[in-house]
C-alpha positions as CSV (number, residue, x, y, z in Angstrom):
1,X,0.1,0.1,0.2
2,X,0.2,3.6,-0.3
3,X,2.2,5.7,2.0
4,X,4.2,8.6,3.2
5,X,6.9,8.1,5.1
6,X,8.3,10.8,6.9
7,X,7.7,13.2,4.2
8,X,8.4,10.9,1.4
9,X,6.0,8.6,-0.4
10,X,6.4,4.4,0.0
11,X,4.9,1.7,-0.5
12,X,5.2,-0.8,1.8
13,X,3.5,-4.7,2.4
14,X,2.2,-3.7,5.7
15,X,-1.1,-3.8,7.6
16,X,-0.1,-2.5,11.4
17,X,2.4,0.3,12.1
18,X,4.5,-2.6,13.8
19,X,4.8,-4.5,10.7
20,X,5.7,-1.2,8.8
21,X,8.5,-0.1,11.6
22,X,10.1,-3.4,11.2
23,X,10.0,-3.0,7.1
24,X,11.2,0.4,7.7
25,X,13.9,-0.9,9.6
26,X,13.2,0.0,13.1
27,X,12.2,-2.6,14.8
28,X,13.3,-2.4,18.2
29,X,14.9,0.9,18.4
30,X,13.5,3.9,20.4
31,X,11.4,6.3,18.3
32,X,8.3,8.1,18.9
33,X,5.4,7.6,16.1
34,X,2.6,9.6,14.8
35,X,-0.5,8.3,12.0
36,X,-2.1,11.2,10.5
37,X,-0.7,13.5,13.2
38,X,-1.2,11.4,16.0
39,X,0.3,10.2,18.1
40,X,0.6,6.4,18.5
41,X,3.1,5.4,21.7
42,X,4.8,2.1,21.1
43,X,2.5,-0.2,23.0
44,X,-0.5,0.2,20.0
45,X,1.4,0.4,17.0
46,X,0.8,-3.6,16.3
47,X,-2.7,-2.7,16.8
48,X,-2.4,0.1,15.0
49,X,-4.5,-0.4,11.3
50,X,-3.0,1.4,8.0
51,X,-4.7,2.7,5.4
52,X,-3.9,3.3,1.6
53,X,-2.4,7.6,1.6
54,X,-1.7,7.1,5.5
55,X,0.9,9.9,6.4
56,X,3.3,8.0,9.0
57,X,6.2,9.7,11.2
58,X,9.2,8.6,12.8
59,X,11.3,10.2,15.4
60,X,14.0,9.7,17.1
61,X,15.9,10.7,19.9
62,X,18.1,13.6,19.9
63,X,21.3,13.8,22.3
64,X,23.0,16.9,23.3
65,X,21.9,20.6,24.2
C-alpha cells in the first residue's frame, strides 16, 4: 500500500504500524511515532491499522543540548 513516511511516498506491504516499522528497519529502535498527526504509543503500534494514503512520522530522540 502507498503511504507517506516522514514526507516521502513509500509502498509498504504492511497492515499495521508495527509491521511498517519492521519493514523500514526500525524494529526495536526507541522512536516516537505518529499516524496522520496523532501520536501512537509503542504499546499500540501492533494494533494501529494502516490505510492507503496514511502519513507516518518516525522521530528518533536527539542527544545534546
